[in-house]
N, C-alpha and C positions, 0 to 999 in steps of 0.2 A: 421569638418563640413563646414567650410568656403570654402575650395577648391571645394567641391561638389556644393555648392550654386553658386559659380562663374562659374563653368563649365556649370551648367544648364542654367544660365543667358546668357552665351555666345552662347550656343547651340540654345536657344530660339531666340536670336537676329539674328543669322545666318539664321535660318529658316524663320523668318519674312522678312529679306532682300532678301532672295533667291526666294521668291514667285513671279511669273510673274505679272507685273502690267497690269491691265485691262484698255484698252483705254476708255476714257469717250465717251458716246454716244452724238453726236452733237444734239443741240436743234431742228434743221431742218435737217433731214436725208434723203439722196437719198435712195429710196426703190427699184426702177426699172427703167431701160432705155430700151424701146422697139425701137431698132435702125433700124430694117429692116421691114417696114410695109408689110402686106400680099399682095401678087400679084405682078404684074409688076409695076415698078416705072415709072409712066407716069405723075406725078405731079398733078393728079386729087386731089381735096380737100379731098375726102374720104381717099385716099392713104396717103396724107400728115398728116391727123389726125390719121392715124394708127401708126404713129411715135410719141412717147411721152416719157416724163419723169415723175416719180411720186416721190413726197417728202412727208414726214410725220413730224408733230410736235410731238416731243417726250416728251414735257414738260406737266405740269399740268395747264398751262396758255395759253391764246390766244397770238399769235405773229403777230404783224403788219408787213407785208412783204413789205411795201412801200420802194422802193429803193433797195431791195434785187434783186439778179440776178441768173439766171441759164444760163450757157454758155457751149459751147463745146471747144475742144482743139484749134480749128481754131480761135475762137473768136466770133462766132455767139452768141449773148447775148439777153436774154429776161429780161426786167426789170419790176418788179411788180409795179403796179400803186397804187396811193393813195386809201385807203379804202380796199385793199386786206388783209384780216385778216385770218389766219389759226388757227382754234380753237384747244384747247388742245386735243392731241391724234388723231387728224383728218389728213387725207391725201388730197393731191391736185395733180391733173394731169395737166401737161402742154402739150398741143397738138400743133404740128407744124403748122397746117393749120389755116383756118379761121372758126369762129363760135361765139356764144354768150357766153361770160365768166360768170361764177357764183362762188359759194363758193367752189365747189369741182373740177371744171374744168375751166382752162383758156386756151386761144388760142393765139399763137404767132402771127398769121396773115401772115405767110410767104407763098410764092408761090413756094418755093423750099425746098428741104430736108435739115435738119441740121446734123443729126447724120450719120456718115460714116457707111457703111454696114459691114466693116471688123474690124476696130479698131478706138477708139476715147476715150475721157474722158469727163465726165460731172462734172461741178463744181457748187456748191451753194456758193454764197458770200452774206454776210450781206450788209447793206446799206453803211458801211464804206469800203467795198471792201475786207474784210477779208474772206479767204476761210473757210467755215464752214464744208463742206463735199465734197468728191470727189469720183467718181466711174469710173473705167476704164474697158475696154473690149478689147479683141484681138481674135476675132473669126468670121469667115464668115460662120460657120456651124450652128449658132444659129440666132434667130431673136431678142433676148432680153438678158439682163443680170440682175440678182438679185444683188442688191448692199448691202444686209444685211450680 
């Protein structure tokens, strides 16, 4: 009986270690990057605001985003201001142009586009500069990318 028990234990251990590991969901997750705003790119504020990134709080607690950043591959960086809190399970849209920021939408305040229309990467970093999530795209045939 002992060899059968040992064989079963070894088989169970092998199955347990062979299962693929699931990547942990980041606490702030990039959901979507809309990198090519509708229409002709003429830097009108409405066109700039048609370019945006969406992040979601995947936790059960509010997260204070003060000092957190969203940036592209080139280094254009938006830094969240004091008092910007993302409630549990909620999403936040960062629009490139100008507007009045609130709890669900914030504005970068730029007068030029951030996201390249063909390929780029979006990075979310915490207040310590650690990359929390990343989303890349390489297509000029689409206007946006789902990061999920």
